[in-house]
C-alpha positions in Angstrom: 0.0 0.0 0.0 1.4 3.4 -0.9 2.3 5.7 2.0 -0.6 7.9 2.8 -3.1 6.0 0.6 -6.6 5.8 2.0 -8.6 2.6 1.7 -11.7 3.1 -0.4 -14.9 1.2 -0.1 -14.4 -0.2 3.4 -13.7 0.9 6.9 -10.0 1.2 7.8 -9.0 -1.5 10.3 -6.3 -1.7 13.0 -4.6 -4.3 10.8 -4.3 -1.7 8.0 -2.7 0.8 10.5 -0.2 -1.9 11.7 0.7 -2.7 8.1 1.1 1.0 7.2 3.3 1.6 10.2 5.3 -1.6 9.8 4.5 -2.9 13.3 2.7 -5.8 14.7 -1.0 -5.7 15.4 -0.3 -6.0 19.1 1.9 -2.9 19.0 -0.6 -0.9 17.0 -3.3 -1.9 19.5 -1.0 -0.8 22.4 -0.4 2.6 20.8 -4.1 3.2 19.9 -5.1 2.4 23.4 -2.3 4.4 25.0 -0.7 1.5 26.9 2.9 1.5 28.0 5.8 -0.5 26.6 6.2 1.1 23.1 9.1 3.3 22.1 8.6 6.9 21.1 9.6 6.4 17.5 7.2 3.5 17.1 4.4 5.5 18.7 5.0 8.3 16.2 4.9 5.9 13.2 1.6 4.4 14.3 0.1 7.8 15.0 1.2 8.9 11.5 -0.5 5.8 10.0 -3.7 6.5 11.9 -3.8 10.1 10.6 -3.0 9.0 7.0 -5.6 6.3 6.8 -8.2 8.1 8.8 -8.5 5.3 11.2 -11.3 5.5 13.8 -11.6 2.9 16.5 -14.7 0.8 16.5 -15.6 1.2 20.1 -18.4 -1.3 20.1 -16.1 -4.0 18.7 -13.4 -3.2 21.2 -15.8 -3.5 24.1 -17.1 -6.8 22.7 -13.6 -8.1 22.4 -12.8 -7.2 26.0 -16.2 -8.4 27.2 -17.0 -4.9 28.5 -20.5 -3.5 28.9 -22.0 -0.4 30.6 -25.2 -0.1 32.5 -27.1 3.1 33.1 -30.1 3.9 35.3 -32.8 6.5 34.6 -34.9 7.5 37.6 -38.1 9.3 36.5 -41.3 10.4 38.3 -43.9 7.7 38.9 -46.8 10.2 38.2 -45.7 11.3 34.7 -47.1 14.3 32.8 -46.8 14.5 29.0 -43.3 16.0 29.2 -42.0 13.1 31.4 -43.8 10.6 29.2 -42.0 12.1 26.2 -38.7 11.9 28.0 -39.3 8.2 28.9 -40.0 7.5 25.2 -36.8 9.1 24.1 -34.8 7.2 26.7 -36.4 4.0 25.4 -35.4 4.9 21.8 -31.9 5.7 22.9 -31.6 2.3 24.6 -31.9 0.5 21.3 -28.9 2.3 19.9 -27.0 2.0 23.1 -27.4 -1.7 23.2 -25.5 -1.9 19.9 -22.6 -0.1 21.8 -22.7 -2.6 24.6 -24.6 -0.2 26.8 -27.8 -0.9 28.6 -30.5 1.3 30.3 -32.9 0.5 33.1 -35.7 2.9 33.7 -37.2 3.2 37.2 -40.3 5.2 38.2 -40.1 6.7 41.7 -42.0 9.5 43.6 -39.2 12.0 43.0 -41.1 14.6 45.0 -40.7 12.5 48.1 -37.1 13.0 49.3 -37.1 9.8 51.3 -38.4 7.8 48.3 -35.9 9.3 45.9 -32.9 9.0 48.2 -33.9 5.4 49.0 -34.0 4.6 45.3 -30.6 6.1 44.8 -29.1 4.4 47.8 -30.4 1.0 46.7 -29.0 1.1 43.2 -27.0 -1.9 42.2 -23.2 -1.3 42.2 -23.1 -2.5 38.6 -24.4 0.9 37.3 -21.8 3.1 35.6 -24.1 6.2 35.3 -27.3 7.4 36.7 -29.7 10.1 35.4 -32.3 11.3 37.8 -35.0 13.9 38.2 -33.6 15.4 41.3 -34.8 17.2 44.4 -32.6 19.7 46.2 -32.9 18.0 49.6 -30.1 17.0 52.1 -30.8 13.3 51.9 -31.0 13.3 48.1 -27.7 15.3 47.9 -26.1 12.8 50.3 -27.2 9.8 48.1 -25.9 11.5 45.0 -22.6 12.2 46.7 -22.3 8.6 47.8 -22.7 7.4 44.2 -20.1 9.9 43.1 -17.7 8.6 45.7 -18.1 5.1 44.2 -17.2 6.4 40.8 -20.7 6.6 39.4 -21.4 9.5 37.2 -24.7 11.2 38.2 -26.6 13.6 35.9 -29.7 15.5 37.1 -32.6 16.0 34.8 -35.2 18.8 34.7 -34.7 19.6 38.4 -31.3 20.0 40.0 -29.4 19.4 43.2 -26.7 22.0 42.4 -24.6 21.6 45.6 -24.3 17.8 45.2 -21.5 16.1 43.4 -23.5 15.4 40.2 -21.4 15.9 37.1 -24.0 17.6 34.9 -27.5 19.1 34.9 -29.8 18.8 31.9 -32.7 21.2 32.1 -33.8 24.8 32.1 -31.3 27.5 32.9 -33.4 28.9 35.8 -31.4 32.1 36.3 -31.6 32.9 32.6 -35.3 32.0 32.5 -35.9 34.3 35.5 -34.1 37.2 33.8 -36.2 36.7 30.6 -39.4 36.6 32.7 -38.4 39.8 34.5 -37.6 41.5 31.2 -41.0 40.5 29.9 -42.7 41.8 33.0 -41.0 45.1 32.8 -42.0 45.5 29.2 -45.7 44.8 30.1 -45.6 47.2 33.0 -44.2 49.9 30.8 -47.4 50.0 28.7 -49.5 53.0 29.8 -52.9 54.5 28.7 -51.0 57.6 27.4 -49.8 55.6 24.4 -46.6 53.9 23.4 -44.1 56.6 24.2 -43.3 55.4 27.7 -42.8 51.9 26.4 -40.7 53.1 23.5 -38.4 55.0 25.9 -38.2 52.0 28.2 -37.3 49.6 25.4 -34.7 51.9 23.9 -33.0 52.0 27.4 -33.2 48.2 27.8 -33.0 46.8 24.3 -29.4 45.7 24.8 -30.4 43.3 27.6 -34.0 42.4 26.8 -34.9 39.7 24.3 -38.6 40.2 24.6 -38.9 43.8 23.4 -39.5 44.4 19.7 -39.8 48.1 18.9 -41.4 49.5 15.8 -42.5 53.0 14.9 -46.0 53.6 16.3 -46.4 50.0 17.6 -44.6 47.6 20.0 -45.1 43.9 20.6 -44.0 41.7 23.4 -43.1 38.1 22.4 -41.7 35.0 24.0 -37.9 34.7 23.8 -36.7 32.3 21.0 -36.1 28.8 22.1 
């Protein structure tokens, strides 16, 4: 194979990288997975071959070869509204794809508005889980349960509602401070409308247009709209 040639019509394999670099498959594997025991010059040759051939590791195949799998738990409210039902459906859809990557999801329905019930569910999770996503409650016992999971190396993500002082790694939901600022801006716009006409509102919006996303000013007329999502 000519140096720098890309393989057309099929996925580049680690064997191709090893052949391009002039090393054994075991050495190429060691370099790609950043394991010790390989000389610097050899690492450079393998990395150059990876770049030339556009090699991308097949993570699912690597996990299968190593007999690795990952388990995730989703804790959702037991009394679901349409939003939570939608969320549960999306999680179920994602589980089909994740299974092909040797990852598996379990969904649990808990009364997340009861701190004892939610904390109990978190505390009783199997140690086999690598990650947990939960609709949270900012309560001392819930925070302690999240912190205990984090101490065991479990990555916890809070959904929709947060426990910000816990050791969760991420929060997925509304940016409440930003939403509050938007609501306040909208309220100020509405309060500026007076029976005398639009002049007061016009002056207000001109003064606040740099920070308010809800004011749209036009000559002779002003509208207040919801901020863009």
